[in-house]
N, C-alpha and C positions, 0 to 999 in steps of 0.2 A: 504101703501101710494104709490101712483104712481107719476112719474115725471110729472110736469105740473099741478098738482092739486092745487086748491085754498082753503085755510083754511079760511072760512068766519066767523066762530064763535068758539072761544075756542083756546086751545093750543094743542101741540102735542110733542111727543118725537121722535127725528130723530136719527138713528144710521147710520153713514157713514161707509161703508165697504171698500171703497177705495177712495183716493183723489189724485188729481194732475196726475202725470205720471202713476199711478197704475190703472187708470180707463179704462174701455172698450173703451171709445171714444179716449183716448190718444193712446191706442194700435192700433186703426184704423188710426189715423192721422199720426203716425210715418212712416209706410210704404208708405202711399200716398205721404207725403212730400219727402221721399227718391226717389220714382218713378218719381215725377215731377221735382226734382232737378238734376237728372242725365240723360245723353243721352244714348240711346240704340245704339248698333252697327249699326242697320239699319238706324237710324237718321244720324249718322256720314257718312255713305255711301251716303245717299240721299243728304246731304250737299255738299259732294265732287262732285257728279254728277251735282247738280244744279249750282255749281260754274263754270262749263264748259258749261253746257247746255244753260243757259240764254244768255251769250254773243254769242254763236254760232247761236242761233235762231235770236237774234238781227241783227247779221251780214247777215244772210240769208234773213231776211225781207228787209234790206237795199239793198242787191243785187237784190232782186225781184223788189223793187221800181225803181232801176236804169235801169233794163232790160225791163221794160214795157213802153207802150205808156203813155204819161202824163194823158190821160183821165182815164185809168184803173190802174195806178201805185199804187195809195193809196189803192184802194180796194184789190188788190192782196197782197200787203205787210201786210195789216191788217189781211187778211185771213191767211197768214203764221203765224202771231203772235197768232191768236185765235186757230188755229188747233194745234199748238205745244206749247200751254200754259204751262209754267213751274209751274203754280199754282198747278197742279196735284202732282208734287213732293214736292213743298214747303209747301203745306197746308195739304195734305192728311195724311202724316205720323204723324205729331204732333196731328192732330185731332183723328186719330185712337188710338194713345197712350193715349190721355186724356179719350176717351170712355172706353178703356180697364182698365184704372186706376179706373174710376168710377164704372165699373162692379165689379172689384176686391174688392173695398171697400164695395159695396153692399153685395157681397157674404160673406165677413168677418163679416158684421153686422148681416146678417140673420143666417149664419152658426155658 
């Protein structure tokens, strides 16, 4: 019998070789939960850098706005924000970790 089969007519005998925490799926879920629930050292470093980087870029954009002519001040300050976007630090690291976790779970499932 295969998982997901439909028994349309008759009965069958099923023997469970593992249940609950002893199943292969539970063995995959445990390390994935652990990986998602803990912060890697690189994430802690990125959080510390972002805590200083974001206010510094905001201040630089405000100084740029104050130093430019009124007609171009907004364009130049927005350019500073876009070029030095802290999203690269704040989003790239967690995204990379989630992709890595998914790949590890797939390797565990296949291997």
